[in-house]
C-alpha positions as CSV (number, residue, x, y, z in Angstrom):
1,M,20.3,-65.0,61.9
2,S,18.8,-62.0,62.8
3,S,17.5,-60.6,66.1
4,P,14.8,-57.9,66.6
5,T,18.0,-56.0,67.4
6,G,20.2,-56.6,65.2
7,P,22.6,-59.3,63.5
8,A,23.4,-62.1,65.4
9,S,26.5,-62.3,67.5
10,G,29.9,-62.6,65.5
11,L,28.2,-61.1,62.1
12,P,29.8,-57.7,61.0
13,V,27.7,-54.9,61.8
14,R,28.0,-52.6,58.9
15,M,27.8,-48.9,60.1
16,P,27.0,-45.9,58.7
17,R,30.2,-43.4,57.5
18,P,30.6,-40.9,60.2
19,R,30.4,-37.2,58.7
20,Q,34.0,-35.8,58.3
21,P,33.9,-32.4,60.5
22,G,35.9,-29.3,59.5
23,R,36.7,-27.9,56.4
24,H,37.7,-31.0,54.7
25,R,34.5,-32.0,54.8
26,R,33.3,-32.7,51.2
27,P,30.3,-30.4,50.4
28,E,27.0,-31.8,50.1
29,P,25.8,-31.8,46.5
30,L,24.0,-28.8,45.0
31,V,20.4,-29.4,43.8
32,A,17.6,-27.4,42.2
33,P,15.9,-25.6,45.2
34,E,12.0,-26.9,45.4
35,G,10.1,-24.5,42.9
36,A,12.8,-22.9,41.4
37,P,12.2,-21.1,37.8
38,A,12.7,-23.1,34.8
39,L,15.9,-22.7,32.6
40,V,14.9,-21.8,29.5
41,L,18.3,-22.1,26.9
42,A,17.2,-19.7,23.6
43,V,18.5,-21.3,20.6
44,P,18.6,-19.1,18.0
45,G,19.1,-19.9,14.2
46,T,16.8,-22.3,11.9
47,P,15.9,-25.3,13.7
48,S,16.9,-28.7,12.2
49,A,17.3,-32.1,13.9
50,A,21.0,-31.1,14.4
51,T,20.0,-27.9,16.0
52,R,18.3,-29.9,18.7
53,G,20.3,-32.9,19.2
54,L,22.7,-30.0,20.0
55,A,20.4,-27.9,22.4
56,E,19.7,-31.3,23.9
57,E,23.0,-32.4,25.1
58,V,23.5,-28.8,26.8
59,V,20.5,-29.2,28.6
60,S,21.4,-32.8,29.9
61,I,25.1,-31.8,31.0
62,A,23.1,-28.8,33.1
63,R,20.7,-31.4,34.4
64,S,23.7,-33.5,35.5
65,E,25.3,-31.0,37.6
66,L,22.2,-29.8,38.7
67,P,19.9,-32.5,39.7
68,G,16.3,-31.7,39.9
69,L,16.9,-28.7,37.6
70,D,13.4,-28.0,35.2
71,A,15.6,-27.4,31.9
72,R,13.7,-26.2,28.6
73,I,14.9,-25.6,25.3
74,G,12.8,-22.8,23.3
75,Y,14.3,-21.7,19.7
76,L,13.8,-18.4,18.7
77,D,12.3,-19.1,14.9
78,G,10.2,-22.1,16.5
79,D,7.2,-23.7,14.8
80,D,5.4,-24.4,17.8
81,T,5.2,-28.0,16.7
82,E,8.4,-29.7,16.2
83,F,10.6,-27.3,17.4
84,P,8.7,-25.1,19.9
85,A,9.1,-21.5,19.9
86,L,10.7,-19.4,23.1
87,S,7.6,-17.4,23.7
88,S,5.5,-20.5,24.0
89,V,7.9,-22.2,26.3
90,L,7.8,-19.6,28.6
91,A,3.9,-19.5,28.2
92,R,3.8,-23.3,29.2
93,A,5.9,-22.5,31.9
94,A,3.7,-20.3,33.7
95,E,0.7,-22.2,33.1
96,E,2.1,-25.3,34.4
97,R,3.5,-23.3,37.6
98,T,0.1,-21.6,38.0
99,A,-1.5,-25.4,37.6
100,R,0.6,-26.9,40.3
101,Y,0.1,-23.8,43.3
102,E,-4.0,-24.5,42.5
103,Q,-3.9,-28.2,42.9
104,A,-2.2,-28.3,46.3
105,V,-4.6,-26.0,47.5
106,A,-7.2,-27.8,46.1
107,A,-5.5,-30.6,47.7
108,G,-5.5,-28.9,51.3
109,V,-1.5,-28.7,51.4
110,E,-0.2,-26.8,54.8
111,G,1.8,-23.9,54.1
112,V,1.7,-23.5,50.4
113,K,2.4,-20.1,48.8
114,E,1.5,-18.7,46.2
115,P,4.3,-18.5,43.4
116,D,5.9,-15.2,42.9
117,G,9.6,-14.2,41.2
118,P,10.4,-15.4,37.7
119,V,8.4,-18.2,36.0
120,A,12.1,-18.8,34.1
121,V,15.6,-18.0,33.6
122,V,16.2,-17.2,30.3
123,V,19.7,-18.3,29.0
124,P,20.7,-17.3,25.5
125,L,22.9,-20.1,23.6
126,L,25.3,-17.6,22.5
127,A,29.0,-17.8,23.0
128,G,29.5,-13.8,22.4
129,P,27.0,-11.1,22.1
130,D,24.8,-10.1,19.0
131,S,23.0,-7.2,19.5
132,S,20.5,-8.3,17.0
133,L,19.9,-11.8,18.1
134,L,19.5,-10.8,21.8
135,R,16.8,-8.1,20.9
136,Q,14.8,-10.7,19.4
137,I,15.5,-12.7,22.7
138,R,14.2,-10.2,24.3
139,Q,11.1,-9.7,22.2
140,A,10.0,-13.0,22.5
141,V,10.4,-12.5,26.5
142,M,7.7,-9.6,26.0
143,D,5.9,-11.6,23.5
144,S,5.5,-14.4,25.9
145,R,4.0,-12.1,28.8
146,V,5.5,-14.2,31.1
147,A,8.2,-12.4,34.1
148,A,11.6,-14.3,33.1
149,D,14.9,-13.3,34.1
150,L,17.5,-13.2,30.8
151,T,21.2,-13.7,31.2
152,D,24.2,-12.4,29.7
153,V,25.8,-14.7,27.0
154,L,27.8,-17.8,28.3
155,G,31.1,-15.7,27.3
156,P,33.7,-14.3,27.4
157,H,35.1,-17.3,30.0
158,P,38.4,-19.8,30.1
159,L,36.4,-23.0,29.6
160,L,35.6,-21.4,26.4
161,A,39.5,-21.1,25.5
162,E,39.6,-24.6,26.8
163,A,36.8,-25.7,24.4
164,L,38.4,-23.5,21.4
165,H,41.8,-25.7,22.4
166,V,40.2,-29.1,22.5
167,R,37.8,-28.1,19.0
168,L,41.4,-27.0,17.1
169,S,43.5,-30.2,18.2
170,E,40.6,-32.3,17.1
171,A,40.9,-31.0,14.0
172,G,44.8,-31.3,13.8
173,L,45.6,-27.5,13.9
174,A,47.0,-26.9,17.7
175,R,48.8,-29.5,20.4
176,A,46.5,-31.3,22.5
177,D,49.1,-31.2,25.4
178,R,52.0,-28.6,25.0
179,A,53.4,-30.3,27.9
180,R,54.6,-33.0,26.0
181,L,57.9,-32.9,23.7
182,F,55.7,-33.8,20.0
183,T,54.8,-32.0,17.3
184,V,51.8,-31.6,14.9
185,A,53.0,-31.0,11.7
186,T,49.9,-29.0,10.7
187,A,49.5,-27.3,13.8
188,A,48.8,-23.4,13.1
189,D,51.1,-20.7,14.3
190,G,48.2,-18.0,13.9
191,I,44.7,-18.3,15.1
192,I,41.6,-16.5,13.6
193,L,39.3,-15.9,16.2
194,A,35.6,-15.7,14.2
195,S,32.6,-14.4,15.8
196,V,29.4,-13.0,15.0
197,G,27.5,-10.1,16.0
198,G,29.6,-7.3,15.1
199,E,32.7,-5.1,16.5
200,E,31.5,-5.5,20.3
201,A,31.5,-9.6,19.7
202,V,34.7,-9.0,18.3
203,Q,35.9,-6.9,21.4
204,A,34.0,-10.3,23.5
205,A,35.9,-12.3,21.8
206,G,39.3,-10.8,21.8
207,I,39.3,-11.3,25.6
208,T,38.9,-15.2,25.2
209,G,41.3,-15.1,22.3
210,M,44.4,-13.9,24.6
211,L,43.4,-16.8,27.1
212,L,43.5,-18.9,24.0
213,A,47.3,-17.3,23.3
214,A,48.1,-18.4,26.4
215,R,47.4,-22.1,25.9
216,L,48.7,-22.3,22.2
217,A,51.6,-19.8,22.7
218,V,50.9,-18.8,19.5
219,P,49.0,-15.0,18.3
220,V,45.3,-15.0,18.1
221,M,43.4,-12.4,17.0
222,A,39.2,-12.1,16.8
223,A,37.4,-11.3,13.1
224,A,33.9,-10.9,12.2
225,L,32.5,-13.4,10.1
226,D,29.5,-11.0,9.7
227,Q,31.6,-8.6,8.5
228,E,33.0,-8.6,4.6
229,G,36.7,-8.4,4.4
230,S,37.1,-8.7,8.4
231,I,38.5,-12.3,8.2
232,A,40.7,-12.0,5.0
233,S,42.3,-8.3,6.6
234,V,43.2,-10.4,10.4
235,A,44.8,-12.9,8.5
236,E,46.9,-10.7,6.2
237,Q,47.8,-8.8,9.5
238,L,48.7,-12.7,11.3
239,R,50.9,-13.4,8.1
240,S,52.8,-9.7,8.0
241,S,53.7,-10.4,11.4
242,G,55.3,-13.9,10.6
243,S,52.9,-16.2,11.1
244,Q,52.9,-18.6,7.9
245,Q,50.2,-21.6,8.5
246,L,46.3,-20.0,9.7
247,A,43.5,-21.5,10.8
248,L,40.1,-20.2,11.8
249,A,38.6,-20.8,15.0
250,P,35.1,-20.5,15.1
251,Y,33.8,-18.9,18.6
252,L,30.2,-20.2,17.7
253,I,28.0,-23.0,19.3
254,G,26.9,-23.6,16.1
255,P,23.0,-23.0,15.4
256,E,23.4,-19.2,15.1
257,I,25.1,-19.2,11.4
258,D,24.8,-20.8,8.5
259,A,26.9,-24.1,8.9
260,A,28.5,-23.2,5.6
261,L,29.7,-19.7,6.4
262,P,33.1,-20.7,8.5
263,A,34.3,-23.3,5.9
264,A,33.6,-20.1,3.2
265,A,35.2,-17.8,5.4
266,A,38.2,-19.8,6.1
267,E,39.1,-20.9,2.1
268,E,38.7,-16.7,1.5
269,A,41.8,-16.3,4.0
270,G,43.9,-19.7,2.9
271,C,43.6,-21.4,5.9
272,S,42.1,-24.5,7.4
273,T,38.9,-24.2,10.1
274,S,38.3,-26.1,13.5
275,E,34.7,-27.3,14.1
276,P,32.5,-24.7,16.0
277,L,32.0,-25.0,19.9
278,G,29.1,-27.3,19.5
279,A,28.0,-29.4,22.7
280,Y,31.2,-29.4,24.0
281,P,31.0,-30.0,28.6
282,A,31.6,-26.2,29.2
283,I,28.4,-25.3,27.2
284,G,26.0,-26.9,29.3
285,K,28.2,-25.4,32.9
286,L,28.6,-22.1,31.6
287,A,24.4,-22.1,30.9
288,L,24.1,-23.6,34.3
289,A,26.3,-21.2,36.2
290,R,24.2,-18.2,34.3
291,Y,21.2,-19.6,35.6
292,T,22.2,-20.4,39.2
293,T,23.9,-16.9,39.4
294,A,20.9,-14.7,38.2
295,L,19.0,-17.3,41.5
296,G,21.9,-16.4,43.9
297,I,22.1,-20.3,44.4
298,A,26.0,-20.9,43.1
299,P,28.8,-18.5,44.5
300,Q,30.9,-19.9,42.5
301,Q,31.4,-19.9,38.8
302,P,32.6,-23.4,36.8
303,Q,36.5,-24.2,36.9
304,N,38.5,-23.7,33.9
305,A,40.8,-26.9,33.6
306,P,44.4,-25.4,34.3
307,A,46.6,-24.8,30.8
308,R,48.7,-27.5,29.4
């Protein structure tokens, strides 16, 4: 039986665990600051149910990493019905922020400040630079007439090399773990890293390609899906340097291109292909990293897993 001052004598008393002092203390979990701008994921390509599912998974990953995050999805080619357009999503975020402020003032909340700064941080759902798509995203931001920051694309980054490795291993085109002594009969000995966005995108993909080559211990060369003959030319270079079994790895999230394009390019090059990056967890983490870096609330970028 308990007394007014606590449990009866003889019963165990559960005391709160003291916080561990010093440099080994576990850091407090990061949460979204109150009134922080929304993270708006800018999704390129023709909207579809599959695209929406992918974008929602990416946003879900970002929310799980930063509790309290206001994350939204805006489609570059949205119809404002089933798939809200990017400019409309930004305008709605601005309206809601103004409404919250006015409600607080009307309720007599002390210390309420008029909102300032960006309404949203727009993160392009792109692995690499694509000047045409980025121009469209900038135009959508301007059309919204909303103060919003636009971040860089997600790559290059070591986490994308990890994601490419996983997609290749899922397709049986790469060893999942080099440290284990087993072989994969279909493992490729040369990788074509396929990007879209022209020469700038190829150069950016090449940086991630070097990281992927270090993981797989095979040559990796970047090529452009949207430049005629680029994939076939790189395939010939790899074969002339000794690679016999090639694989095409799309350096793409997925929605930004026609889904049939990588398979057609792989057939032209006479090789197999893995799936695009899709909603691999690293994509959500990198989208969040772009957002937090823009706000200056996260000093560290997400860390890549060690190469195996």
